[in-house]
C-alpha positions in Angstrom: 18.2 27.7 -22.8 15.1 27.8 -25.1 13.3 31.2 -25.1 10.2 32.3 -27.0 12.2 35.0 -28.8 12.4 35.5 -32.5 16.2 35.5 -32.9 17.6 37.3 -36.0 21.1 36.1 -35.6 23.7 34.8 -33.1 27.2 36.2 -32.4 29.9 36.5 -29.7 31.3 39.7 -31.4 29.6 42.9 -30.3 30.7 44.6 -33.5 28.5 42.1 -35.4 25.4 42.6 -33.3 22.3 43.8 -35.1 18.7 44.4 -33.8 17.2 41.1 -32.7 20.5 39.2 -32.3 21.5 37.0 -29.4 24.8 38.0 -27.9 27.0 35.4 -26.2 29.7 36.9 -23.9 32.8 34.7 -24.1 35.8 35.2 -21.8 38.6 34.8 -24.3 42.4 34.8 -23.9 42.8 38.4 -25.0 39.3 39.9 -24.7 36.4 39.4 -22.3 33.1 39.5 -24.0 31.4 40.5 -20.8 32.9 43.9 -21.1 30.9 44.4 -24.3 27.4 43.4 -23.1 26.3 47.1 -22.8 27.5 47.8 -26.3 25.6 44.7 -27.6 22.4 45.8 -25.9 22.8 49.3 -27.3 23.0 47.8 -30.8 19.8 46.0 -30.3 20.6 42.6 -28.9 17.4 40.9 -27.8 19.0 38.4 -25.4 22.4 38.0 -23.8 24.1 34.8 -22.5 27.0 35.0 -20.1 28.9 32.8 -17.6 29.0 35.7 -15.2 26.3 36.7 -12.7 24.0 38.8 -14.9 22.9 41.1 -12.1 20.3 43.7 -13.0 19.7 44.1 -16.7 20.1 47.8 -17.8 17.3 47.3 -20.4 14.3 45.0 -20.3 15.8 42.1 -22.2 16.8 38.6 -20.8 20.4 38.3 -19.6 20.8 34.6 -19.0 23.6 32.9 -17.0 25.0 29.7 -18.6 27.6 27.2 -17.5 29.7 27.3 -20.7 29.4 30.2 -23.1 31.4 28.6 -25.9 29.2 25.5 -25.8 26.1 27.7 -25.7 27.3 29.7 -28.7 27.7 26.5 -30.7 24.3 25.1 -29.8 22.5 28.4 -30.5 24.1 28.7 -33.9 23.3 25.1 -34.8 19.7 25.6 -33.8 19.5 29.0 -35.6 20.7 27.4 -38.9 18.4 24.4 -38.5 20.9 21.8 -37.3 22.8 21.6 -40.6 25.3 18.9 -39.7 22.5 16.4 -39.2 21.6 16.8 -42.9 25.2 15.9 -44.0 27.6 13.0 -43.7 30.2 14.7 -41.5 33.7 13.3 -41.7 36.2 14.9 -39.2 39.9 14.5 -39.7 42.2 15.3 -36.8 45.9 14.8 -36.0 49.1 16.9 -35.8 50.1 16.4 -39.4 48.4 15.2 -42.6 44.9 16.6 -41.9 44.8 18.9 -45.0 46.1 16.3 -47.5 43.9 13.5 -46.1 40.9 15.8 -46.2 41.5 16.8 -49.8 42.0 13.2 -50.9 38.9 12.1 -49.1 36.8 14.9 -50.6 38.1 14.0 -54.1 37.1 10.3 -53.6 33.6 11.3 -52.8 33.5 13.7 -55.7 34.9 11.1 -58.1 32.1 8.8 -57.0 29.5 11.4 -58.1 28.6 12.9 -54.8 28.2 16.6 -54.0 30.9 17.5 -51.4 31.9 20.1 -48.9 35.4 20.7 -47.5 36.5 22.8 -44.5 40.1 23.3 -43.6 43.3 25.3 -43.6 43.5 26.1 -47.3 39.9 26.9 -48.1 36.2 26.1 -47.6 34.2 24.4 -50.3 30.5 24.4 -50.0 29.1 22.4 -53.0 29.9 24.6 -56.0 31.2 27.6 -54.0 34.7 28.2 -52.7 35.9 30.5 -49.9 39.4 31.4 -48.9 40.0 30.8 -45.2 42.6 31.3 -42.5 41.8 29.1 -39.5 42.0 25.3 -39.8 38.7 25.0 -38.0 36.6 28.1 -38.4 34.9 29.7 -35.3 31.4 28.6 -34.6 29.7 31.4 -36.4 31.3 30.8 -39.7 31.4 27.1 -39.3 27.6 26.7 -38.8 27.0 29.1 -41.6 29.2 27.1 -44.0 27.4 23.9 -43.0 24.0 25.5 -43.5 25.1 26.5 -47.0 26.2 22.9 -47.7 22.9 21.6 -46.5 21.1 24.0 -48.7 23.1 22.8 -51.7 22.2 19.2 -50.9 25.9 18.2 -50.1 26.2 14.5 -49.4 29.6 14.4 -47.6 31.4 17.2 -45.8 35.0 16.6 -44.9 36.4 18.8 -42.2 39.8 19.3 -40.6 39.3 19.3 -36.9 42.2 21.1 -35.1 43.0 20.9 -31.4 42.1 24.6 -31.2 38.7 23.8 -32.7 38.2 21.1 -30.1 39.6 23.0 -27.1 37.6 26.1 -27.8 34.5 24.1 -28.6 34.0 25.4 -32.2 32.8 22.0 -33.3 30.4 21.4 -30.4 26.8 20.8 -31.7 28.2 19.1 -34.8 27.1 15.5 -35.4 30.0 13.6 -36.9 29.4 10.4 -38.7 33.1 9.4 -38.9 36.4 10.6 -37.5 39.9 10.0 -38.9 43.1 10.1 -36.9 46.3 10.8 -38.8 49.0 11.0 -36.1 49.8 12.8 -32.8 53.2 14.5 -32.1 54.0 17.5 -29.9 52.6 20.8 -31.2 50.7 23.9 -30.1 52.4 23.7 -26.7 51.6 27.5 -26.4 47.9 26.5 -26.3 47.9 23.2 -24.3 49.3 22.9 -20.8 50.9 19.5 -21.5 51.3 16.9 -24.3 48.8 14.7 -22.4 46.2 17.5 -22.4 46.9 17.9 -26.2 46.1 14.2 -26.7 43.0 14.4 -24.5 41.8 17.4 -26.6 42.1 15.3 -29.8 40.2 12.5 -28.1 37.2 14.8 -27.7 36.4 14.3 -31.4 36.0 10.6 -31.0 34.0 11.0 -27.7 31.6 13.1 -29.8 30.9 10.2 -32.2 27.5 8.6 -31.8 27.2 4.8 -31.3 27.9 2.9 -34.6 29.9 5.8 -36.1 33.3 5.0 -37.7 36.6 5.7 -36.1 39.5 5.3 -38.5 42.8 5.0 -36.6 46.4 5.0 -37.6 47.8 2.1 -35.5 51.4 2.9 -36.3 50.9 6.0 -34.1 51.4 5.1 -30.4 48.5 7.4 -29.4 46.0 6.1 -32.0 44.1 3.5 -30.0 44.1 5.7 -26.9 41.6 7.9 -28.7 39.0 5.2 -28.8 39.8 3.2 -25.7 36.8 4.3 -23.7 34.3 4.1 -26.6 33.4 0.5 -27.4 30.3 1.3 -29.4 32.2 2.7 -32.3 33.0 0.9 -35.5 36.8 1.0 -35.4 38.9 0.5 -38.5 42.7 0.6 -38.4 45.2 1.5 -41.1 49.0 1.6 -41.2 52.1 -0.2 -42.4 52.2 -2.6 -39.4 50.8 -6.1 -39.4 48.1 -5.3 -36.8 46.3 -2.8 -39.0 43.1 -3.9 -40.8 44.2 -2.0 -44.0 47.9 -1.9 -44.9 50.2 -1.0 -47.7 52.6 -3.4 -49.3 55.1 -3.3 -52.3 55.7 0.4 -51.7 57.8 2.0 -54.5 58.7 5.7 -54.3 60.5 8.1 -56.7 61.1 11.8 -56.9 57.5 12.6 -58.0 55.3 9.7 -57.1 54.4 6.5 -55.2 52.9 3.2 -56.0 51.8 0.6 -53.5 49.2 -2.1 -52.9 46.4 -1.3 -50.5 45.6 -4.6 -48.7 42.4 -5.2 -46.8 43.4 -7.8 -44.3 39.9 -8.7 -43.0 36.3 -8.0 -43.9 34.1 -5.3 -42.4 30.6 -4.0 -42.9 30.3 -0.5 -44.5 27.7 2.1 -43.6 25.4 0.6 -46.3 25.3 -2.7 -44.4 27.3 -4.5 -47.1 30.4 -6.5 -46.4 33.7 -5.3 -47.8 35.8 -8.4 -48.4 39.6 -8.8 -48.1 41.2 -7.7 -51.3 44.2 -5.9 -52.8 43.9 -2.5 -54.5 46.8 -1.2 -56.5 47.3 2.6 -55.8 49.3 5.1 -57.8 50.0 8.6 -56.6 51.6 11.5 -58.5 52.8 13.1 -55.2 55.9 12.0 -53.3 56.5 11.0 -49.7 56.0 8.1 -47.3 53.6 10.2 -45.3 51.3 10.3 -48.3 51.0 6.5 -48.2 49.4 7.0 -44.7 47.2 9.9 -45.9 45.9 8.0 -48.9 45.3 4.8 -46.8 43.2 6.9 -44.5 41.2 8.4 -47.4 40.8 5.1 -49.1 39.5 3.6 -45.8 36.8 6.3 -45.6 35.8 5.6 -49.2 35.5 1.9 -48.6 33.5 2.6 -45.4 31.0 4.6 -47.5 30.6 1.9 -50.1 32.6 3.6 -52.8 34.0 1.1 -55.4 37.8 0.4 -55.3 38.2 1.4 -58.9 36.7 4.8 -58.1 39.1 5.2 -55.2 42.0 4.2 -57.5 41.0 6.8 -60.1 40.6 9.6 -57.6 44.0 9.0 -55.9 45.7 8.6 -59.3 44.3 12.0 -60.3 45.2 13.8 -57.0 47.6 16.6 -57.7 48.5 17.5 -54.2 47.6 20.5 -52.0 49.0 24.0 -51.8 52.2 24.0 -49.7 52.2 20.3 -48.9 55.4 19.0 -50.4 54.3 20.9 -53.5 56.7 20.8 -56.4 56.5 24.3 -57.9 59.4 24.1 -60.3 61.2 21.1 -61.9 63.4 22.3 -64.7 67.2 22.8 -64.2 66.6 22.3 -60.5 63.7 21.3 -58.3 61.9 23.6 -55.9 59.5 22.1 -53.3 57.3 24.2 -51.0 56.1 22.7 -47.7 54.1 24.1 -44.7 56.4 22.5 -42.1 55.6 23.8 -38.7 56.5 21.2 -36.1 59.1 18.4 -35.8 56.8 15.8 -37.2 56.0 17.7 -40.4 59.7 18.5 -40.9 60.6 14.9 -40.5 57.9 13.9 -43.1 59.3 16.4 -45.5 62.9 15.5 -45.0 62.1 11.7 -45.3 60.6 12.4 -48.7 63.7 14.3 -49.8 65.9 11.5 -48.5 64.3 9.2 -51.1 65.0 11.6 -54.0 68.0 12.0 -56.2 69.8 15.4 -56.1 73.2 17.0 -56.2 73.1 19.8 -53.6 70.3 20.6 -51.2 69.4 24.1 -50.1 66.9 24.7 -47.3 65.2 28.1 -46.8 63.3 28.1 -43.6 60.9 30.7 -42.2 61.0 31.0 -38.4 57.6 30.5 -36.8 56.7 33.9 -35.6 54.9 34.7 -32.3 54.5 30.9 -31.5 57.0 30.8 -28.7 60.7 30.0 -28.3 60.2 26.3 -27.5 58.6 25.3 -30.8 61.3 27.2 -32.7 64.0 25.5 -30.7 62.7 22.0 -31.5 62.0 22.9 -35.1 65.6 24.2 -35.5 67.0 21.0 -33.9 65.0 18.9 -36.3 66.2 20.9 -39.3 69.8 20.8 -38.1 69.7 17.1 -37.6 68.3 16.3 -41.0 70.5 18.9 -42.7 73.5 16.9 -41.6 71.9 13.6 -42.5 71.0 14.8 -46.0 74.3 16.6 -46.4 72.6 20.0 -47.1 74.7 22.6 -48.8 73.3 25.5 -46.8 70.4 26.5 -44.5 69.0 30.0 -45.2 67.0 31.2 -42.2 64.5 34.1 -42.5 62.1 36.1 -40.3 60.1 36.9 -43.4 59.6 40.4 -42.1 58.8 41.7 -45.6 55.7 39.5 -45.9 54.2 38.5 -42.6 51.3 40.2 -40.7 51.8 41.7 -37.3 50.5 38.6 -35.5 53.1 36.4 -37.2 56.2 38.7 -36.5 59.2 36.8 -35.3 60.4 38.0 -31.8 64.0 38.6 -30.9 63.9 35.6 -28.6 62.5 33.3 -31.3 65.2 34.3 -33.7 68.0 33.9 -31.2 66.9 30.5 -30.0 66.4 29.3 -33.6 69.8 30.5 -34.8 71.6 29.1 -31.7 70.2 25.7 -32.4 71.1 25.8 -36.1 74.7 26.9 -35.3 75.2 23.8 -33.3 75.0 21.8 -36.6 78.1 21.5 -38.7 76.4 23.0 -41.8 76.7 26.4 -43.4 73.9 28.7 -42.4 72.9 32.4 -42.8 70.1 34.6 -41.5 68.0 36.9 -43.7 65.6 39.5 -42.4 63.5 39.3 -45.5 62.1 36.3 -47.3 62.7 37.9 -50.7 66.4 38.3 -50.0 66.8 34.7 -49.0 65.0 33.4 -52.1 67.0 35.7 -54.4 70.2 34.4 -52.8 69.3 30.7 -53.2 68.3 31.3 -56.8 71.8 32.6 -57.6 73.4 29.5 -55.9 71.3 26.6 -57.1 72.5 24.6 -60.1 71.3 21.8 -62.3 70.2 18.7 -60.3 69.9 20.6 -57.0 66.8 20.8 -54.7 65.6 23.9 -53.0 63.2 23.4 -50.1 61.0 26.3 -49.1 59.9 25.4 -45.5 57.9 27.0 -42.7 54.4 28.0 -41.7 52.9 31.4 -42.1 56.3 33.1 -42.8 56.8 31.1 -46.0 53.2 31.5 -47.3 54.4 34.0 -49.9 57.6 32.1 -50.8 56.4 30.4 -54.0 54.8 33.7 -55.2 58.1 35.5 -54.8 60.0 32.6 -56.5 57.7 32.5 -59.4 57.7 36.3 -59.9 61.5 36.3 -59.9 61.7 33.3 -62.2 59.3 34.9 -64.6 61.3 38.1 -64.6 64.5 36.2 -65.1 63.0 34.4 -68.1 61.9 37.8 -69.6 65.5 39.1 -69.2 66.8 36.0 -71.1 64.2 36.6 -73.9 65.2 40.2 -74.1 61.7 41.4 -73.0 63.1 43.5 -70.2 66.6 44.4 -69.1 66.2 44.8 -65.3 64.0 43.2 -62.6 61.1 45.7 -62.3 60.8 46.7 -58.6 57.2 47.9 -59.1 56.3 44.5 -60.6 57.5 42.8 -57.4 55.8 45.3 -55.2 52.5 44.8 -57.0 52.7 41.0 -56.9 53.8 40.3 -53.4 52.2 41.1 -50.1 53.1 44.5 -48.6 54.5 44.4 -45.0 51.9 45.5 -42.4 
């Protein structure tokens, strides 16, 4: 694949091609990059890589046939940016749920220890002192290698990265050298992308297969698929965590309340960290200012990474005690006369974690606003609705308010008629009051009128609920102004200017 050509850039998007670029034609699910080879050449591409038979090149530039275009793209980009991952301590976090919170906790532990850090995930990208908003959990190869190069340039010590099944399947993380990998849990998800659940598990396993000998694999042994990820890789340093007795690192004396958790992190047996020093069995008291049993797991995983990198227990304690949570991960956004919690629930496992947290809380009435998962298929919405209905009865929910969020979602997240119908059909099987709202704003406005002192409102759902807390806060602010006499009506223009416009 090596050519004596001075490459000015690498891309798989013909629109980004500039003179001297290498263009990699990728056959995607919606577009075939091979259809844009002529356009890339016309824009000045100096070399083209393709899985197709190149035939006769229309211009005197190399058109090279490769076995795998996605892998080629990743390798070219890594080389172009000077192999940045090899200059960083790369910690990959994969699993169905918990990736974001575990990644944020882990990054904070390193930062608390005085290290320069990087973070790549669903909420944002942090490269040393710079922050970037982001959309994909795992960026495509072009942005990913660029971010890693910036981290290397800023002398980042540890880069913590969420590694999604999409990122693994579509080989976005190929050509990255990981030093450690964390597994949170595996439950059914993304069945619109994976042919079967077993294929989904096998895709997650790719991250652990990428680890070099001696790298650390941190596995949740309470998850039945955890050890499957490392079964064929005996040269790894395997550390296990969980609440079961078989785990190397466990939690005891767990105490949970509405807004926090305390427990004792117990190292059951010694291990050698990456510095070559022994970490002896010990007990570390942990206090968190965020709720939920799932956060015991997330913090155990993060603490294990810290101990693996030789970070002192008191530093880990201090970081976790100061952790304030992550946007839309059981985020308490209001806690005065009633409580409002916002959560990015998007599959049965994440709904269960959220509802288990609420189950341990004290409240009078419970209201659930849920955004249907748009353009993700009927099956995921059917199982999500079944999970909600089951827990709504268990928690004696007052009402489920279902919305398509048509006033705030982008075109690619629109709810189809079939998704709405299958969701509502499943909800109606439950003996709980429910109502459908076309717009998210209407659903939130309705629940604000109904909620009373001591109640809990849950804002739940993936992309369709991303603007939920913004709408709630704007309406609450306007309501407060009315009470103070600053304004006499809710200003429609204010709402329009402070919420996303429908596309």
